[in-house]
N, C-alpha and C positions, 0 to 999 in steps of 0.2 A: 691661568691664561698668561702666556708669555707675550710681552709687548715688543714689537720689532720696528726698527727703523731701517730703511733701505737707502744707501747712499750711492748715487749714480743710477739714473733711471732711463738710460738710453739703451735699447736692445736687450742685452742680457739682464740689466737691472729690472726691466719690466717682467722678465721671466721670474726673477726673484719675488717680485711683488705678487704675481699670480699665485705662486705656491705658498707663500706665507698667508695670503688671504684665504686660501681654501683649506689650509691645515686647521683642524678643529682646536688645536692647542695653542695657536698663535693669533695675535691681533696685529694687523699692519697699522701701526699707530701714526707713523710719519714717513715721509720721503724727503730726500735732500738731493739737490743738484745745483751746480754752479749756474746753469742756465735756468733762469726763473720761470720762463714759459714751460719748459720741459717738466720742472717740478710741479707746477700748477696743474698741468694736464694729467700727470700721473696721479696726483692727489685726488683730482676729480674722478678719474677712472676707478681708483681703488678705494675711495672713501676714507682718505687719511688726510693729515695736515702736511702742508708744503713748507719747505725751508730751503734757503740757499747757503746757509752757514751751519755746519754741524755743531759747532760750539753752542750756538744759540739753541739749536734743537735739543741738545743734551741738557741744557740749562732749564728749558721750559717743559720738556716732556719726561714722563716716567718710562724708561726704556730698559728692557732686559737684554735684548740681542741687537747688535748692529751688523747689518749685512752689507758688505762693501763690494759694489759691482762697477766701480769706476774703471777707466781704461788707461789711456795715455800711451807713451812710447812703448813699443813692443808689448802692448796690451797690459802693462803692469806698472808704469811709472807713476800713476796717480793713486796707488794704493796706500802708500806709506803714511801720509798725513792723516787721512780719516781713520785708519787702523790705529795709529798712535793716539789720536784724540780719544777714540772709543775705549782703548785699553786703559789709558790714564784715568778715564772716568769710571773704571771698574766694570765695564760692560763685557759680556761674552761677545765674541766676534767670529763671523764667517766671512772669508775674503775669497774673491775670484782668483783663479790662476792666471798668470803666474803670481806667486806671492809678491814678487817685485821683479823688475828687470835689472836691478842691481843687487849683488850679493850682500853688500854692507847693509842696505835697508832691510833685506830679508832677515839677516842675523839680528839686527836691532829690534825688529818686531817680535821675534821669538824670545829674545832676552827679556824684553819689557813684559810680555805676557807671563813669563815665568816669575818675574819679580812681583808682578801685581796679582799673581795667582788667579788669572781669568782664563776661561776656556777660549782657545783660539784654534779655529778650524779653517780648512780650505776646501773649495768646491772641486775636489778631485773625484768627479762623479763616475768615471769609467769603471771603477772597481765596485760600485754599488749596484750590481746587477746579479740576478740569480746564478748565471753561469760562473761568475767570479767566486761567489760564495760556495758553489759546489766544488770548484777547484781547490779552494782554500780548505774545505772540509776533508777532501780526499788526502791532501798533503798532511793535515793534522792527524788523520787516522792511519798514516803510514802506508797508504795504498800506492804511493809512487816510490816508496823507499827513500833512499838518499837522492836528493835533487842533483842532477848532473848539468842540465842546461835550461835556459829560458830564452826563447827567440821571440822577438816582438817586431811587428810592422805597423806603422801608423802613417797613412798617406792620404792626402786630400788636395784638392785644387784651391789655392789661395793666391791670387795674382798680386796682392799687396806686396810692395817691395821696399819697405820703409828704411830698413837698416840691414847691415850684413848679417846680424844675428837674430832677426825677427822670427824666422822659421824655428830656430832652436828654442828661443825663450818663450814664444807664444804657444807652440804646439806641444812640445815634448814633456812639459810637466805631467801630462796625462799618461804618455807611454811609459815613462820612467816610474811613475807611481804604480802602474799595473805590475811592472817587473818587480818593484820593491815589495808590493803587496804579497807576491808569491815567494820571492827569494830573499827578502831582507836587505840589509845594507849592501851597497855597492862599494867595493874597495878601490879598484883601479879601472881606468878607461883608456882606450886608444881610438881616435876618431879620424875619419876621412870624409871629405866633403866636396861637393861640386855644385856648380851653378848651371841652371838651364839657360839656353840662349837668351840674351837680353836682361838677365837677372842681376840685381845688386845683392840680394840676400843669398847666403849659402843655402840653396833651396832643396837639396837632397843630401842626406847624410848616412853614413855607415859607422856604427860605434860598437867596438868590441868591449866587453865588460867582464870583470872578475868580481864576484860577490865575496863578502867576508867569510861566508861558509865554505868557499872553495868552488861553488857552482860557477859555471861560465855562462855568458849570454851574449846576445847580439841584438842591436836595434837598427832597423832600416826605417828612415823617415823621409818624407818628401812633401813639398807644397806644390808639386807639378803634376799630380795625378787627377783623374776625373772624379767628380762627385757622384757619378752614375753607378759606380762599382763599389764593392766592399772597401771600407777605409781601414779596417783594423783586423789584425790576426795575432794571436798569442799561442805559443806552444811551450809547454812545460814538461820536461822529461826527467825521469828518475830511473834507478836500477830495477824497479818493480813495475813501472808503467809510465804512461805519459797521457796528457790531455791537450786538446786544442779548443780554442774559443774563436769562432768566426764572427767578425763584424760587431764587436763589443758585447752583444747579447743574443745574437740570432741563433747560434748553434753551439752546443758543447758536446764533445766526444771524448770518452775515456777509453784508452787502449791498455788493458792490463797485459803484462808480459806473460807468455805461455798460455794464453787463452784466446779463443775466437769470439768470446762473448764481450760485446762492447756495451758501455753505458752511454746512451745518447739522449740529450735534452734538446728539444726544439722550443724556441720561444713561441708561446701560445698567445693568440690575440685575445683569448679569454682570461688568462691568468698571468701572462708575462708582461713584458715592457712593450707598450703599443707603439711609441715613437721614441726617438732619441731624447727629446726633451723630458720624457718621463723619468729618465735617469736622474734628473734634478730632483724630482719628487722623492725618490729613494734616498738620495744623499741628504736632502734637507730634513726629511722625516727622521732619519737616523740621528742627525745632530740635535734636533728638537727633543727626541726621546732621551738622549744623553744629558742634555741640559736639565730637563724635567726630573730625571733620576738623580741629579746631583753628582754625576760622574766627575771624578777628580780631573783637573786640567791636564795632568800627566797622562791620563788614560783616554783622552779624546781620540777617536779614530779619524784618519786623514787630517791630522792636526797641522798647525802651522809649522811645527818641527818636522813633520813628514814632508810638507811642501818645501821647506828649506833644504832637507836632505836631497830631494829631487833637483832643486836648483843648484846645489853643490855639484851634482853629477853633470848637469848641463854646462856649468862654468868650467869644470875640469875638461870636458870634451872640447870646449872652445879653445882652451889652453893647449890641448893636445894637437889640434889642427894647426894652431899658430906656430907650434914647434915641430911641424912636418911629421905629424903622426906619432910623436913620442908618447910612451905610456906615462900617464899622469895619475898620481895618488889623489883620491877624493877625500877632502876633509870630512870627518865623521861628526854626526850630530846626535846628541842624546835626545830622548823624547821631549824634554822640557828645556834643555839648555845646550848651548854650543860649546864643544870642547875647545 
């Protein structure tokens, strides 16, 4: 039984607690939040011990996994300290996205995890769905041939307008992770951005990408769209076929070249993903299985290094827009360490 502590138990943190509590291989041992009342309420709700200081928690409790669901500026500025404390204590860590809102802190976390040889993962849950797994399998089997392009759209309504880069840093770790899941490392980007009326954040973006493999791609993202309609679309094309994924997990279609026979997968209410929050279950269960199996830190899926690689793309896109749409090279990240 793996003993888990969840740090930050407001909103997303409560979802973390729910899934660790119901997983048969984990015990939610403790929760931690700077707001004492919030920690106490969560501890009562989930049958665990409450703390307001992570160092005290780690000193008093036997913990295997620390799950960091704090927020902060651009949804990521409060991640660094609890992740650092947990890694230094030798605990395996899963952190919410974005890994951080500053690239220096993100790099430091990945470096420290590599030095301490602990498993460090990120909750990049959009790729942990049956449709994405099917697409990955077709690519591995050569059914698409040589990949030529990857197009991605992630749009949703979010009226929060905290910083100029809030939309980029808070939302697009997901979209870039999906693109990297299918296409690998991204080499260069060119970004264009606009603001909806009355906005402070660059709320709609268009980013051209070149992958290290030579594949090209494009991301359209926006915080100005309705939540009532599909939020996500992905299209991956090669010289032998292409596939599309509608709305994260709802529909998958494979179009082989030279054939009228399509492969279509529809999300089933009986066997598929019932709600978006169930993508958390898929992602958490996968991490727990990898920890139980003793998977090496370098081989953790959707790792901290993967999250850092996505953040490097975001920061490169920001630099591109600041330089009037100049093409910008993306710093490359090894699986366990930064070059």
